[in-house]
N, C-alpha and C positions, 0 to 999 in steps of 0.2 A: 521219205522223211516228211514229217508234218511240221508246220510252223504256226506260231501264234498269229492269227489273221488280224491284219490292221485294216479295218473296214470303215471307220468313221473319221471325218476330218478332225474331230476333237482329240483323237489319239496322236495327231501329228503336230510337231512343233518345228518350224523351219526358220532358219535365219533369212533375213531379207535378201531377195535375189535368187533364192533356191526354191524350186517347185516340188512340194511333196507329192508322191504318187502312191495312192492306196493299192493294197494287194489286188483288189478286184479290177483295178485299172490296168494292171500289168498285162493282162491277157485279153483286153477288150478289142484288140485288132488282130488277135492271133489267128482268126479264121482266114486272114489274108495269106497265111502260110500253106493253105491247102494246095496240094499238087506242086508246090515249089520245091526246088532242090537246094538243100542246105549242106554245105561242107563245114565240118568241124574237126579241127586238129585236137589231139589229146582228149578223145572222148571215150577212152577205155574205162574211165572212172571219174569221180568228182564232178566238177562244174560242167565239163564237156559232156559227160554221160547224161547228167540230169537235163541239160539243154537239148541233147539229141532226143531223149525220151519224150520231153515235153513238146518239142516241135513235131515229132512223129505223131503224137496224140492229136494234133490239129491237122493231120493229113499231109505233112511235109515228107519228102523223100530224103533220107539221110545218107551222106557219104562221110565216113570216118577215116581219118588218117592218123595213125598212132604207131609209135615204136613198139608198144605192147600189143601185138596183134592178137594174142589170146584174149586179152581183156576187151579189145575192140570187137572181136567176133562175138564175144559174149553179149556185148551191148546190142549188136546187130540181131542176135538170136532173140533177145528180149523184145526188141522192137517188132520183129516179124511175128513173134508169138502173140503180140498184142494187136496184130492185124495191120501193121505198118510195113513200109518198104525201106530197106537199108542195105548198105554194102560197106565193107571195110577193106583197107589196104595198109600194109605195113609201110610206115612213113617216118623217116628221120627228118624233122623239119629243117635241120641244118644242112641237108643235102638237097640241092636244087632239083636234080633229076627225080628224086622221090616225090617232091611236091608237084612237079609237072605230071607225073604219072597219076597222082591223086586227082588232079583237075581233069585229066583226060578220061579217067575212069568215070567221073560224073557225067561228062558229055556222052561217052559211049553207052553208059547204062541208062541214063535218064534224059539225055538230050539238051540239058542246060545247066547253068549254075545261077542261082538266084540270091542266096544269102551265104556269106562266108564269115566264119568265126574262127580266127586264129587264136585258139585257146591254149595250145600246148605251152607249158612253162615249167620252170624248175626254181628251186630256192637258190641259196648261195653256198655252194660247197667251199670248204677252205675258209681262210681268214685273210681277206685282202689287206687288213690293217697290220698284219704281221709279215715283215720282209724276211723270207727264208734265204739263207746263204748256202751255196753249193759246198758240199763237204770237201771237194777236191780243190776247187779254184778260190773259194771264199767270196765269190761274186754273187750278187742277188739272182735268185731264180725267177723264171717267168711265172707270173700269177695265173691261177686257174680262172679263165674267163668263159667257161662253158655257159654260165648264166647269160652272158651277152649273146652268145651264139644261138641259144635256144629262144630266149625271151625277146631279143631284138632282131638279130639277123634272120631267124626263122620267121618272125612276123613280117619283116620286110619282104622276104621271098613270097609269102602268102599274099600279101597286099599287092605286090607287083603283078603276080599272076592273076589275081582277082580282077584287076583292071581290064585284062584281056578277056578272061573267060566269062565274066558277068555280062559281056556284050554279045556272047554267042548263044543263040537259041534255035535249036533244030526242031522244036515242037510247033504245032499249029497254035499260034497265040490268039487268045480271045481278046480282041481289041476293045471290047466293051468294058473290060475291067481295068482298073488302074494298075500299071506295072509295078513290080516290087523287085528292086535290086538293092542289096545292102551289104555293108561290111560292119561288123561289130567287133571292136578290139577289146582285149581284156587287160586292163591296167591293174591298179592296186591303190590302197591308201598311200603306198610309197610313190605313187605318181604325183602326189601333192606334198607329202611330208617325208623328208629324208630320214631313213632309219640308220642311225650311226653304226649299229651292229651288222648292217647289210648294205654297204655303200654300192656294190656292183648291182645288186638286185634293185636298189633304189634308182640307180642310173638307168637301168633297162626299162623300168616302169615309167619314169619321167619321160623317157624317149618315146614310149608307146603313146602316151597322151599327146606329146608334141607332134608325133606323126599324124594322129587323127586331126589335129588342128591345122596342120600344114596341107593335108590332102583334101580337106573338105571343099575349099573353093573350086578346085579343078574337077572333083568328082561330081559335084552338083550339076555341072554343065553336061555331064554324061548321063544324068538321071540316076546316079548311084548315091544312096545315103550312107553316112558313116557316123559311128558313135563310139564312145569308149566307156566301159563299165569299170568302176574303181571300188572294189569291195575291201573291207577290213579282213582280218584273218577269218578263214572259213574252215570247216572241218573236212579237209581234203588231205590227200597223200602228200601234198607239197609241204605240209607242216610235219616236221619230225615228231616222233612220239614223245620225247622229253619235253618239247615245247607244248604239246597238247596237254601233258600232265600239269605243267605249271600255269597254263592258261585256264585250267579248270576254275570255274567261277566267273571268268570273264566272258561277256556275251559275244560269242562268235557269230559271224554273219551267216544266216541260214542259206545253204546251197540252193534250195528251191527258189528262194527270193532272188538270188543272183541270176538263176536261169530265167526267172520272170522278167528281170530287168533287161536281159539280152533279147528276149522275145519282144518286149515292148519297144526297145530301141530299133530292132530290125523291122517290125511290122507297122510302126506308126505311119499313117498316110500323109501327115502334114510335112511337106518339105522343109518348113521352117524349123522343125525339130532336128534336122540333120546337123551334125557338128556338135551335138550336146554331149556333155559328160554326165554320167549317172553315178552318184556317190552312195555307198552303203557303209556307213562308218561304224556300225555295230549290229545288234540284232533288231534294230528298229527299221523304219521304212526306207524306201529308195527316195533320193532327192535328185532332181534333174538340175543340172547347171546349163542353162541355155547358152548357145555360142556367144551371144552378145554380152554375157556376163563374164566371159573370159578376159577379165581385166585385172589389174593389180589388186583391185578391191576384193575379188573373189577369194584370193588367197588369205586375206584377213578374215573374211567370213568363215572359211573352212578352218583356219587356224583356231578361231574362237570355238567353232563347232567341235573341234578335235581335242579339246582339253582333256577329255577322258583318256585319250591315247598318250597324252604327254607323259604320264607316269611310266609307260613302257619305254618311251624314247629316252627319258631321263635315266631309267634303270640300265638301259643299254650303255649309256655314257659311263655310268658307275662301273659296269662290267669291264669296260675297256681299261679303266684305271686299275681294277682288281687283277687284270692280266699281269701287271707288273709285279704283283705281290704273291700271286698264287700260281703254282706251277702246273697243277692238274687241270686241263681244259674242261673236263666234265664238271668239276667242282665249281669252276668259274661260271659255266653256263647255268648250273643249278642256282647259284647265288643270284646271278643277274635276273634270271627268269622269276625266281622267288620274289625279288624286289618288285618286278613288274606286276606280279600278281597282287602283292601287298598294296602297291600304288593304286591298282584298279579297284581293289576292295574298299580303299579309303579315299576314293576320288572326290568325296564330298568336301575334302579340305582344299581341293583345287577348284578353280572356277568351273561350275557344273556344266556338263555337256548340254543340258537341257535349259540353261538359263538365258539363252539368246532371246 
């Protein structure tokens, strides 16, 4: 997939406190990945696959853990065909033993773990806002919280294991080079802005950003850097087809640019950049939120910056009200997403995303 290259500072407009990153800068330290071992969950397709392919192109050795083993092995085959090294294992990230096996495979095959990207994630099945009653007892049914299991519990498992395996290295280490040990978590714009139509997904992604912030002080003492990438909607399988249809015309975040942000966050040599968030709010550039900017003020900056998304959030709220009036869920979804598209197309009536 190609993307419109952002190569000059004139193309970037950033709110105070956020640092814009040009496309050319995203890969300026990528050579540090050469001969490093990168574990990526959910790399059978989408962001994970793109990241694996890009890392491999810079000489990294890739270990993929994915429930879709057929897709994961296809990614491995593409990497090997391009001259790289990779291996895959079937892995349900919600199962502890599966994740242990994935990390053990990395050590067995390549002798170390250097970069860990807990990328596997899902959307929000079901409707948390609708309380369903049991037909027999009339009591509320347990909600579907698989989103929390994959997007949060699975990430917690990966991060917990990474703390151990990132410190194991059976290779002959070149002490003349700067070591590289990193975790890059995958959040979402829902890490910053709650999406009313997806409260469980929003909770999981808020938690991932919070996990990064909480882990950074202790990880830095171990020489492990950590970051969190928070993109807007990207053209991946996590977005259902009806949503893609109604988002037509809205600028989705390019998957290659997300992969570039992951590589930038993992490979940057400056320890001061550990603990940063990386925001991709549309099809524009990546913005770094340095850890010292994680104050109450940054939320206002991002809120101002996200006015273009406000229409989608507002449309979701309208959709919730329409549920009370319209019985057919698909019709409700179509109306709500249609409104979101309309708000995006006419976002000039809202405070402009680029007016900061």
